[in-house]
C-alpha positions, -999 to +999 in steps of 0.1 A: -275+276+947-281+287+911-309+270+891-296+256+858-316+248+827-311+215+810-293+232+782-269+248+806-263+215+824-256+196+792-234+224+779-213+225+811-209+187+812-198+187+776-173+214+784-159+195+813-155+163+791-137+183+765-113+199+789-105+167+807-073+155+789-077+120+804-108+116+783-091+127+751-074+104+725-085+072+742-079+036+731-108+014+742-113-023+736-148-036+731-173-055+710-194-038+683-232-042+687-263-025+672-243-012+642-262+010+618-251+034+590-271+064+580-276+061+543-281+099+538-252+112+559-229+082+559-223+084+596-221+052+616-237+045+650-230+015+673-225+004+708-192-006+722-195-031+750-177-056+772-189-082+797-202-056+822-208-022+805-216-005+772-212+029+757-227+046+726-203+055+698-204+075+666-181+073+636-185+102+613-184+098+575-149+112+569-134+089+595-156+059+584-143+062+548-108+055+561-116+024+581-101-007+565-118-034+586-154-047+579-178-030+603-203-055+616-218-067+649-199-092+671-164-082+662-140-071+689-121-039+681-098-013+696-113+021+691-094+054+690-119+079+705-127+109+726-154+110+753-181+136+744-216+146+753-243+150+727-258+181+742-293+180+726-301+147+742-276+147+771-261+114+758-227+103+768-209+089+738-175+082+722-165+101+691-145+074+673-117+084+649-103+050+641-110+013+645-087-017+645-096-054+647-090-071+681-102-106+672-137-120+671-159-111+701-167-137+727-204-136+718-197-140+681-173-169+688-198-188+708-224-183+680-200-197+654-193-227+676-230-233+680-236-230+643-209-255+634-223-280+660-258-277+646-246-280+611-228-312+620-261-326+633-277-320+599-300-292+612-292-269+583-291-295+555-307-283+523-320-319+515-345-317+544-360-284+533-397-289+526-416-270+498-444-247+508-480-257+498-492-236+469-526-229+483-526-230+521-558-228+541-544-218+575-511-201+584-497-201+619-476-172+632-452-174+662-445-138+672-454-112+698-491-105+700-484-068+705-457-064+679-459-049+644-450-083+628-484-099+632-502-068+619-479-067+589-484-103+581-522-101+585-524-070+563-503-087+535-523-119+536-557-100+535-544-081+504-530-110+485-552-140+494-580-132+519-593-168+519-564-179+542-570-180+580-542-166+602-537-182+636-515-165+661-493-185+686-482-156+709-447-157+723-422-134+739-396-126+713-371-106+734-356-111+768-343-140+789-376-160+787-380-155+750-362-188+738-385-210+760-416-190+750-408-192+713-400-229+713-432-238+732-453-217+707-436-236+678-445-269+695-481-259+698-482-248+662-466-281+651-496-300+666-522-277+649-539-280+615-519-252+601-503-257+566-474-232+571-458-216+601-441-182+602-417-176+630-402-142+635-403-106+647-396-071+636-362-055+635-339-047+664-304-048+677-283-080+677-292-084+714-329-081+706-326-110+682-306-133+704-335-156+712-335-167+675-298-176+678-304-201+706-302-238+702-336-243+719-355-223+693-334-237+664-342-273+674-379-264+678-379-252+642-360-283+631-386-307+647-416-288+636-440-310+616-451-283+591-430-261+568-415-231+586-406-197+572-382-177+593-387-139+593-365-124+619-356-087+618-347-068+587-331-080+555-295-075+568-302-096+599-296-133+598-300-158+626-295-195+631-333-199+629-330-188+593-307-217+585-329-242+602-362-231+586-375-244+553-374-209+539-360-176+550-378-143+544-360-109+549-390-094+568-423-106+583-442-089+554-420-108+529-428-140+547-465-134+542-459-128+505-440-161+502-466-180+522-497-171+500-502-165+463-515-133+450-551-136+439-547-108+414-516-124+399-535-157+397-563-140+378-539-125+354-521-158+350-554-176+344-564-150+317-529-153+301-531-191+302-566-190+287-555-167+259-524-188+253-545-220+252-570-205+227-541-194+205-525-229+207-558-246+201-565-225+171-530-232+157-535-270+164-570-269+148-556-252+117-528-276+114-551-306+118-575-292+092-546-288+068-534-323+075-570-337+070-573-319+037-540-333+025-550-368+037-584-364+018-565-356-014-542-386-009-572-408+000-592-397-031-562-405-053-557-439-037-593-452-033-604-474-064-640-461-062-628-426-067-606-436-096-635-455-112-658-425-109-631-404-126-626-430-154-664-432-159-666-395-164-637-397-188-653-426-208-686-407-210-668-376-223-650-398-249-683-415-259-700-382-263-672-369-283-671-401-305-709-399-310-706-363-322-678-373-346-697-403-359-729-382-364-709-357-383-692-384-404-726-401-411-740-368-423-711-363-446-714-399-460-752-395-464-746-363-484-721-380-506-744-410-511-772-387-520-750-371-547-741-405-561-777-416-561-787-385-579-760-392-605-771-428-608-807-419-612-799-393-639-781-421-659-806-449-653-822-464-685-857-458-673-849-422-669-835-421-704-866-440-717-889-415-700-875-389-723-887-407-754-858-429-761-861-467-766-839-498-763-839-521-794-829-557-789-823-585-813-828-614-791-807-606-760-784-582-779-790-545-776-786-529-810-768-496-816-761-501-854-786-508-882-762-531-901-765-555-872-800-567-885-814-579-917-848-576-933-872-600-918-856-600-883-879-596-854-868-569-830-880-560-795-884-523-786-884-514-749-902-482-742-906-463-709-939-481-705-940-515-720-924-533-751-934-538-787-922-564-813-915-553-849-902-569-881-875-553-901-887-545-936-856-531-950-822-518-939-811-483-948-776-472-947-768-441-926-762-411-948 
């Protein structure tokens, strides 16, 4: 018997499949599971299964672009395909060329019925959703002790808010015993002093996430005494646990980010608030100072004492101005009086008499003509210094 290499074996098996006309152009009924699409190549990979068996399938980009039905897990389809062998890995698979809807799969139908029943009980009501505490001290995590989820959660929390304590409640997250294990872990966490509980696991196929679709786990989340964040699988995955939880996160890492604040962001926010507060306080202070200044002006104008002070200053100014005007007027009047006095003094009889003149009186009458007297009359002559009496001897006519 010849010894074959693995490559020769796989190549021969692939050749036999290709030559067997019974395995060409098949129509196969099954339910899609584990559906993925390669973002780079556009090829689609999934598992086609029934109640007893499953087979891998590939749908290349050219054929996938012509498929009219939505490709998602849980739908029952009729696939047009050819049985092939992927030689490099020796994997038996179907090369699908077309897909037609064959109704909703049994598993998806049961899930929808469970969802409607739980919704009718109020398990998914938005009104019962509880807010997360802003600054938790302890966060519980229900997940596998050996999975990547707990490490991702711890790493995110240490980076964002290292003051928080993380407490693991280990559970099996996959397999037949997973629902019971997860629900018991949630019950233990509910009786602890944790502030928030994260329930979840990393990504996987639809079958890997089935435990989080069970009523047992959903009701454990519903009855939990502390707020629950559901973080099951990747962003595209969604389970009934997500609907029952107080908050859904697309991944375990995202759940950790939702559970704790960022210390760095808090510092930035505090600095921004402080700066904003200083700016607002400066604006308020400036406004108050302006208002105070305006009130002071109004008060100064309205208070009687202020007005009296102003009037006193005005009276003093007027008095000073009046005194100056009176002093000037007095000087002018004194000067005019002095002129008049000088004139009067120059015309006073005594001044005239001091020049050698005399006043001649006949009795009380002052004489200015010689014919006013007769010989023998006694006359009084007033000199500058003293008086003399004389008798008229004769009267001479003025020539």
